[in-house]
N, C-alpha and C positions, 0 to 999 in steps of 0.2 A: 683408479684411486687407491691409495694405501689403505690397508685394512684397519689400521689404527685410527685413521681419519674417519672412516665409515663408522667404526665403533663409537667414536666421540660424538659425531653428528647425530647418529641414531640415539645415543644415550641422552643427548641434549633435547632432542625432539620428544622422546618418550617421557623423560623426566619432567619436561615442561608441561606436556599434556596431562600427565599424572598429577602434577602439582596443582593444576586447575581443579582437580577433583578432591583436593585435601579437605575443603570445608565439608563435603559430603561424607568423607571418610570419618572425620571427627564427629559429625552429627550421628553417625551410626553407633558410636560407642554408647553402650547402655547407660542410662542414668543410674546414679548411686541409689541402692536400696539397702536399708539397714538390715543387718543379719542378727541372729540371736546373740552373737558374740558382742554386739554393741549395746545390748540391753543392760540395765543396771545389774551388777553382779552381787551375789550374796558374799558375806565375809569369807565363808569357807572355801569358795571357789574363785575368789578374786585373782589369785595367782594364775590359775588355769586360764581364766578369761583374758588376762593381760598377755599371757604368752600366745594365746590364740589370735588376739587382735594384731599382733606383730605381722601376721601373714594376711590380714584382711586389708583390702584397699579402702582407705578412709574416704569420707565424703569430700569431693573436690570443692574448693572455695568458690569456684565459678562453674556453673553447669556447662557441660560439653556442648549443648545446643546453643548456648550464648556465645561460646568461643567460635563455633562454626559460622555464626551469623555476623562475625566482626566485619566491618566495612573494609573492602579491599583485600581481604585475606586470600581470595582465589588468585588474583593476579600476582600478589607478592609470593605466594607459595609456588605458583607456576614459574616465576622468574628464578626462585631459589632452586626448584627442581631441575630447571634447564641447566643452570650453572653447575650444580652438583652432578647431574647425569652426564654432562659433557666431560667434566674432570674425571669422573669415575670411569667412563667409557674409554677415555684416552689412556688412563693408567693401566687398565687390565687388557686393553686391546680386544681383538676379535677372538677371544678364548672362552672356555666354559665359565670362567670367573665372571664374565659379563652377565651371565644369567643369575649369578648369585648376588649381584649388586644393583644393576640398573633397574630391574622391575620393582625393587623395594625402596627406591629413592623417595617416592611419595609417602610411604609409611614412615620413613625416618623424618621427613619434613613435618608430618602430622605429629609424631612423638615429640619433636622439638617444640612445636607450638604448644602442645598440651602441657608438657613439663614446665615450660617457661611461665605459663599462666597459672598452673595448679600445683606444681611441685609433685606431680604424679605421673607415672608411666603405666597406663592401663594394660592389664593382661589381655584384654580383648584384642589389642593390636599386636602385642609382642608374642603371645602364644601361637597363633596361626602362622605368623611370619617365621618363627623358629622351626615349626614343623615343616613348612615349605622349604626352608633352607636345608634342613636335614635330608629331605626327599631329593632335592636337587643335587646335593653333594653325593648321595648314593647313586643317583641316576648318572651323574658325571663320571663316577667310578666305572659304572657299567658301560657307558658310551665311549669314554676316552681311554679307559684302562689305567687311569692315573691313580693307582692305589695309594701312593705316598701323599697325594693331595687330599684324598678322602680321609686318610689317617690323621693328617694335620688338622683337618676340620674338627674331627672328634677330640683330638688333644687340645685344640684351641678352645673348644667349648669347655673342656674340663679345667684348663689352665685359667682362663679368664673368669669363668663362673666360680671356680674354687677360690680364686683370689678375692673376688668381691664378696663371696659368701663369708669368708674368714673375716674380712673387714667389717661386714655387717654384724657378725656375731660378736666381734670385739667391741664395736661402737655402733649399735643400731640407730642411735639418734643422729649420727653423722652421715648415714647413708640409707637410702630407701631400698626396700626389697625389690622395687621395680628396677633399680639400677643393677641389682644382682641378675635379674632375668635378662636385662638388655645386654649385660656383659657376655653372657653365654651365647646369645644370638650373634653378637659381633665377633666372638671367638670363632664360630663356625665359618662366617663369611671371610674373615681375615686369614684363618688357618688354611683355607684352600690355596691362597696366593703364596704364603710362605711364613716362616717364623719371624722374619724381619718385620713384616707388617703387623703381626700379632704383638710382638714385644714393643715396638715403637708406637703402635697405636694405643696400647694400654698406657704407656708412660706419657705420651702426648696428651691423653685425656686428663690425667692427673695434673700435668704441668699447665695446660691451658685452663683447667678449672681453678688451679691455685692462683695463677697470674691474672687472667682476665676476670675471674670471679672475685678475686681480692680487689682489683681495680674498680669493678662495678660496685662493690660493697663500699669502698671509700667514697665513690661518687654518689652513693645512696640510690643507685639505680635498682639494686636488689638488696635484700636483707642480709646482713653479715652471716647470720646463722641459718638462713633459709633459702639460699639461692639454689636453683636447680642444677644438678650435675649431669643429667642426661644429655643436654645439648653439647656439653664439652666432651663427653664420651663419644658422641657421634662425630664431632669435629675431629677429635683425636684419631678416630678410626679412619677417616678420610686422609688425614696426614700420614698415618701408617700405610695406608694403601698406596698412596702416591710416592712417598719417599722412604718407606720402611726398608725395602731391600737395599737401597743405596746407603742409608744411614747405618744399617746393621752390618753390611759388608765392610764399610769403612771402619767401624768399631772393631770388628773381628780381625781384619787385616792389619789395623794399626796396633 
């Protein structure tokens, strides 16, 4: 059997099984606890508190435990995980990049669900995932000897994270800091594969967010000024992973 087929089938199986555990993963996200930065500020330190709160994760409008208990979430997440895992597995094949993508599909599904319902991307999930991706990228360098791929992962983190950080600094109300964290994570995973996936993945996220998000806003499915951007970032990353190299090669050669 072709190795790409094996990678796709195993990706679908693991993605589906992991998707079934998404409710448990969401339930493990700690409940919001007020920090001193959320206490009423005195006039002399109001500016300091306001700046500090920009980095604080606000209270979710819906408790994570309630999201985890949504009827049918497990099988829907399992189906989504199987589909994404299969697509991702087929896109990267039986290469080291498989380890940078398929095991984390359930995390991406969980982040999509959480962000869609709360407009938040908890650091509890993004932080450890980023650390594991960095470790895997360095381990991949040691095992495969692919220094350029490891370097691209680091530069992908800096490029994507830097771009989103700049956008957040310019217009913090239009972008959550969770999106900044997620962009760095995706930059590491896409960077290992190539610059085409990085650049196309970032652009596709903005394009899909603008087009689909705008359409959903017109249909009043989401609020015009408050729809989540994380799901579109993740979808754009998959687009970049699958078609990024082909699109980028066509643009460069054209």
